C-alpha positions in Angstrom: 32.6 -3.0 1.0 30.5 -5.7 2.6 28.7 -7.9 0.1 25.4 -9.7 1.0 23.3 -12.2 -0.8 20.2 -10.1 -0.4 19.6 -6.5 0.9 16.1 -5.7 2.0 15.2 -2.0 2.1 12.5 -1.5 4.7 11.8 -3.3 7.9 8.0 -3.2 7.9 5.7 -6.2 7.1 7.0 -6.7 3.6 10.6 -6.6 4.6 10.2 -8.9 7.6 8.2 -11.5 5.8 10.6 -11.7 2.8 13.7 -11.9 5.1 12.3 -14.8 7.1 11.2 -16.7 4.0 14.6 -16.1 2.3 16.4 -17.4 5.4 14.3 -20.5 5.6 14.9 -21.2 1.9 18.7 -21.1 2.7 19.7 -17.5 2.0 21.2 -16.4 5.3 23.5 -13.6 4.3 20.8 -10.9 4.5 20.7 -7.3 5.6 17.5 -5.4 6.4 17.8 -1.5 6.4 15.2 0.4 8.3 15.1 4.2 8.6 13.0 4.3 11.8 14.2 3.5 15.3 12.3 0.1 15.4 11.4 -2.6 13.0 7.7 -3.1 12.2 6.9 -0.1 10.0 3.4 1.5 10.2 2.1 -1.5 12.2 3.7 0.0 15.3 1.1 2.8 15.5 -1.9 0.6 14.4 -3.2 -0.4 17.8 -6.6 -1.6 16.5 -7.2 -5.2 15.8 -8.2 -7.0 12.6 -4.7 -7.9 11.5 -3.7 -11.5 10.8 -7.2 -13.0 10.0 -5.9 -14.4 6.7 -2.3 -15.1 7.6 -2.7 -16.5 11.1 -6.4 -17.1 11.4 -6.8 -14.8 14.4 -7.3 -11.2 15.0 -4.3 -9.2 16.1 -3.3 -5.6 16.7 -0.7 -4.1 14.4 2.1 -4.3 17.0 1.1 -7.9 17.8 1.3 -8.8 14.1 4.7 -7.2 13.7 6.0 -8.8 16.9 5.4 -12.4 15.5 7.6 -11.6 12.6 10.3 -9.7 14.6 10.5 -12.7 17.1 11.0 -15.1 14.2 13.6 -12.7 12.7 15.6 -12.6 15.9 15.4 -16.4 16.3 17.3 -16.6 13.0 19.8 -13.9 13.9 19.1 -12.1 10.6 21.2 -8.9 10.3 19.3 -5.5 10.4 20.2 -1.9 11.0 17.7 0.8 12.2 18.0 4.6 12.2 19.5 4.0 8.7 18.3 5.5 5.4 19.2 4.3 2.0 20.1 7.4 -0.1 21.0 5.8 -3.3 20.7 2.5 -5.2 22.8 1.6 -8.3 21.7 -0.9 -10.9 24.8 -2.9 -10.0 23.1 -3.5 -6.7 25.3 -1.1 -4.7 23.5 0.6 -1.9 24.6 3.8 -0.1 23.4 4.1 3.5 23.3 7.2 5.7 23.2 6.4 9.5 24.2 7.7 12.9 27.6 6.1 12.2 28.1 8.0 8.9 27.7 7.3 5.3 28.8 3.9 3.9 28.2 1.5 1.0 27.2 -2.2 0.8 26.6 -4.5 -2.1 24.3 -7.3 -2.8 23.5 -10.1 -5.3 19.8 -9.1 -5.1 17.9 -6.1 -3.7 14.3 -6.3 -2.3 12.4 -3.1 -2.4 10.0 -3.0 0.7 9.8 0.7 1.4 6.0 0.8 1.9 4.0 3.9 1.1 3.3 7.5 2.1 0.2 9.6 2.5 -1.1 12.2 0.1 -1.0 15.6 1.6 -3.0 18.8 1.4 -0.4 20.2 -1.0 -1.1 17.4 -3.4 -4.8 18.1 -3.2 -4.3 21.9 -3.7 -7.2 22.8 -1.4 -7.5 26.6 -1.4 -7.4 28.6 1.8 -5.2 29.7 4.7 -2.5 27.6 6.3 -3.6 27.2 9.9 -2.6 24.5 12.4 -5.0 21.6 13.0 -4.7 20.1 9.6 -3.4 16.5 9.7 -3.1 13.5 7.5 -4.7 10.4 9.0 -1.4 8.6 9.6 0.1 11.6 11.4 -3.1 11.9 13.5 -2.8 8.2 14.4 0.9 8.6 15.4 0.1 11.6 17.7 -2.6 9.6 19.5 -1.2 6.1 19.5 2.5 6.7 19.8 2.8 10.1 21.4 -0.4 10.2 23.5 -1.5 13.6 22.2 -5.1 14.5 21.2 -5.3 16.5 18.0 -8.6 18.3 18.4 -12.2 18.3 19.6 -14.5 19.0 16.7 -13.2 17.1 13.7 -14.0 16.7 10.0 -12.4 13.9 8.0 -11.9 14.3 4.3 -11.7 10.9 2.5 -13.1 7.5 3.4 -9.8 5.6 3.1 -9.3 2.8 5.7 -7.0 4.8 8.0 -9.4 7.7 8.0 -12.3 5.4 8.9 -10.2 3.8 11.7 -9.2 7.3 13.0 -12.9 8.4 13.0 -13.6 5.6 15.6 -10.3 6.2 17.5 -11.0 9.9 17.8 -14.5 9.3 19.0 -13.3 6.8 21.6 -10.9 9.5 22.9 -13.8 11.9 23.3 -13.7 14.0 20.1 -16.8 14.9 18.1 -16.2 13.5 14.6 -18.8 15.6 12.7 -18.6 13.9 9.4 -16.6 12.0 6.8 -16.6 13.4 3.3 -15.9 11.4 0.2 -15.5 12.9 -3.3 -16.5 9.7 -5.1 -19.9 8.2 -5.2 -18.7 5.1 -3.3 -16.6 4.7 -0.2 -12.8 4.2 -0.6 -12.5 1.9 2.5 -13.4 -1.7 3.2 -17.0 -2.5 4.0 -16.1 -3.8 7.5 -14.5 -0.5 8.4 -17.6 1.5 7.2 -19.7 -0.7 9.5 -17.4 -0.9 12.5 -15.9 2.6 12.5 -18.7 4.8 11.2 -22.1 3.1 11.4 -21.5 1.6 14.9 -20.7 5.2 16.2 -23.3 7.1 14.2 -20.7 9.1 12.3 -22.2 10.3 9.0 -20.5 9.5 5.6 -21.4 11.9 2.8 -20.6 10.9 -0.7 -19.9 13.2 -3.7 -18.6 15.9 -1.3 -15.3 17.7 -1.1 -13.7 20.6 0.7 -13.4 23.8 -1.3 -11.7 26.1 1.2 -9.9 25.9 4.6 -10.6 28.8 7.0 -8.6 30.0 10.0 -5.6 32.2 11.0 -3.7 30.5 13.7 -5.9 27.4 14.1 -8.5 26.1 11.6 -12.0 27.4 12.5 -13.9 25.7 9.7 -14.1 24.5 6.1 -16.4 25.2 3.2 -17.7 22.0 1.7 -19.4 21.5 -1.7 -21.1 18.9 -3.8 -19.4 17.3 -6.8 -20.7 15.4 -9.7 -19.6 11.9 -10.6 -16.6 13.4 -12.5 -15.3 15.2 -9.5 -16.4 18.7 -10.7 -17.7 21.0 -8.0 -21.4 21.9 -8.4 -22.0 25.7 -8.4 -23.9 27.2 -5.5 -23.5 24.1 -3.4 -21.1 25.7 -0.9 -21.7 25.4 2.8 -19.5 26.5 5.8 -19.0 23.9 8.6 -17.3 24.8 11.8 -14.4 22.7 13.1 -11.1 22.9 14.9 -9.4 19.9 13.1 -9.3 18.5 9.6 -8.0 15.0 9.0 -7.1 14.0 5.4 -7.5 10.4 4.4 -7.2 10.9 0.6 -5.0 8.0 -0.5 -1.5 6.5 -0.2 1.4 6.5 -2.7 4.1 3.9 -2.9 7.4 5.2 -1.7 9.4 5.1 -4.9 11.9 8.0 -5.0 14.8 5.6 -4.6 13.4 3.3 -7.2 13.0 6.0 -9.8 16.4 7.4 -9.1 17.8 3.9 -9.7 16.2 3.8 -13.2 13.3 1.5 -12.3 10.2 2.0 -14.6 7.1 2.9 -12.6 3.5 2.2 -13.5 1.6 5.5 -14.0 -1.5 4.1 -12.2 0.0 2.3 -9.2 3.0 4.6 -8.8 4.9 1.4 -8.1 7.5 -0.5 -10.2 6.5 -2.4 -13.3 7.2 -6.1 -12.5 7.0 -9.6 -14.0 5.4 -12.6 -12.2 8.7 -13.1 -10.3 8.3 -9.7 -8.8 11.4 -8.5 -10.7 11.7 -5.0 -12.0 13.2 -3.9 -15.3 16.5 -3.9 -13.5 18.0 -7.4 -13.3 18.2 -8.5 -9.6 16.0 -5.8 -8.1 12.6 -7.0 -6.9 9.6 -5.3 -5.2 6.7 -6.3 -3.1 4.2 -4.8 -0.5 2.9 -1.3 -0.5 5.9 0.0 -2.4 4.6 -2.0 -5.3 0.9 -1.2 -5.0 -1.3 -0.1 -2.0 -2.8 -3.3 -0.3 -6.0 -3.4 1.7 -4.8 -6.1 4.1 -1.4 -6.5 5.6 -1.8 -10.2 5.4 -1.6 -10.0 1.6 1.6 -7.8 2.0 3.2 -10.7 3.9 2.1 -13.4 1.6 3.2 -11.5 -1.5 6.6 -10.8 0.0 7.0 -14.5 0.9 6.3 -15.3 -2.8 8.8 -12.7 -3.9 11.4 -14.3 -1.6 11.0 -17.6 -3.5 11.8 -15.8 -6.7 14.8 -14.0 -5.2 16.1 -17.4 -4.0 15.8 -18.7 -7.6 17.5 -15.6 -9.0 20.5 -15.9 -6.6 20.9 -19.6 -7.4 20.5 -18.8 -11.1 17.5 -21.1 -11.4 15.1 -18.6 -13.0 14.1 -19.5 -16.6 14.9 -16.9 -19.2 12.1 -16.4 -21.5 10.4 -13.7 -23.5 8.0 -11.7 -21.3 4.5 -11.3 -22.5 2.3 -8.3 -21.5 -0.8 -8.5 -19.3 -3.4 -6.1 -20.5 -6.7 -4.9 -18.9 -10.0 -3.5 -20.0 -11.5 -0.1 -19.0 -13.2 -1.5 -15.9 -10.0 -2.3 -14.2 -8.1 0.4 -12.4 -4.8 -1.5 -12.4 -3.4 -5.0 -12.7 -0.1 -6.7 -11.4 2.1 -8.0 -12.7 2.2 -6.1 -15.9 4.4 -8.6 -17.6 4.8 -12.4 -17.3 7.2 -15.3 -17.9 5.0 -18.1 -19.1 7.3 -20.7 -17.5 5.8 -19.6 -14.1 2.5 -19.4 -12.4 1.0 -15.8 -12.2 -0.5 -14.4 -9.0 -2.7 -11.6 -10.5 -3.7 -8.6 -8.3 -6.2 -6.1 -9.6 -8.7 -3.5 -8.5 -11.9 -2.3 -10.3 -12.4 1.4 -10.9 -16.0 1.4 -9.7 -18.4 -1.0 -7.9 -19.9 -3.9 -9.8 -22.7 -6.4 -9.0 -22.8 -9.8 -10.6 -19.5 -9.4 -12.5 -17.4 -11.9 -14.4 -13.7 -11.8 -14.9 -12.4 -13.5 -18.0 -8.7 -14.0 -18.7 -8.1 -14.4 -22.4 -5.2 -15.6 -24.5 -5.2 -16.0 -28.3 -8.9 -14.9 -28.3 -9.8 -17.9 -26.0 -10.9 -17.7 -22.4 -8.4 -19.6 -20.3 -10.0 -18.8 -16.9 -13.3 -17.4 -15.9 -14.5 -16.3 -12.5 -17.9 -15.0 -11.2 -18.4 -12.5 -8.5 -21.5 -11.3 -6.7 -19.9 -8.0 -5.9 -16.6 -6.1 -6.8 -15.6 -2.9 -5.1 -12.5 -0.6 -5.7 -11.5 -0.9 -1.9 -11.0 -4.7 -2.1 -8.1 -6.1 -4.0 -8.9 -9.1 -6.2 -6.4 -11.9 -6.4 -6.4 -14.7 -9.1 -3.9 -17.4 -9.5 -3.2 -18.6 -13.1 -1.4 -21.9 -13.4 1.4 -22.0 -16.0 -0.3 -25.1 -17.5 -3.3 -22.9 -18.3 -1.4 -21.0 -21.0 -2.2 -22.0 -24.6 0.3 -19.9 -26.6 3.0 -17.2 -26.3 0.5 -14.4 -26.9 -0.2 -11.6 -24.5 -2.9 -12.1 -21.8 -6.0 -9.9 -21.5 -8.1 -9.5 -18.5 -11.8 -8.4 -18.9 -14.5 -7.5 -16.4 -17.9 -8.1 -17.8 
């Protein structure tokens, strides 16, 4: 059995960034395992621009962003395999791989989970109705058009205002489709403001809030949907039903971290993020297994995925060289206005890179970070929205005790 210093599961933006950073730090015995035919992950089908503004200070398409990292990877001759799926992880860092060459096992000092995320499907939403063709998730629709050069329909309704759905509203319009509307069950959009402006408003595509689909109609092909109003608790309002004709329905109703492998390995997941519970070194509850990127929590920007994964690589380097400080972990708690917060635990010997999202829009908000009933850091914001991840760095010198941290939005 071949033994590596680090095995990285996933060759998308998280896996590529962490591999390159690890190599540059001096860890060269690396293996990346990617289940698709090519490295790059979801970036390969994201032909729109807007990537890299934070990381590279310029606007790139998804394939261009991936190409930068793939070129750097190849310069370093970092080992990777494609068309290979990890089917099991043991807590002793033994990994079972299924590939075109058969099933085999490898072992590592550290495992980096970079598997990304998957889309919520119609089955997860339990939308009543028939099961006709013409119902797609936004990512599948994107793959059909951008990778396989196949148009998915002519008169289209999009359910959910997630960023991929917004981008597909524009893409489908540019390809000649009539995107009739985008429906959102919440009273606020789920996507970034820039995508609302550039993908909907610039093309006069209406966005209707507090709306959902109550029934899908059609025998062989979808012929329409019944939409309805919902209140702020997501409950359908009686007698608000309306039939809208369409031949295609695109679902953009959220992403879920891809953690079947993690759960089978005994890694504890956060009920809110569906990703692993980690400390500020990105380490899970299993010693030597780390996580970053969309497998940890769904990011709004790929730039943040890369930067987070590079930070994880530094922690993995310290772990492999046994440089990490052993200390009791404290908990990081949140108030009711915060949807989730990462990391959930912290070693006070290290800085903390907090990531969090609010659960509703706020204006003129303040975030207080409290320890031992004292505010150790306070930040003011003109606006906070659920679509935008908030990142806050807490220096280890800011800690005043060994008590838990609490994060409040006021």
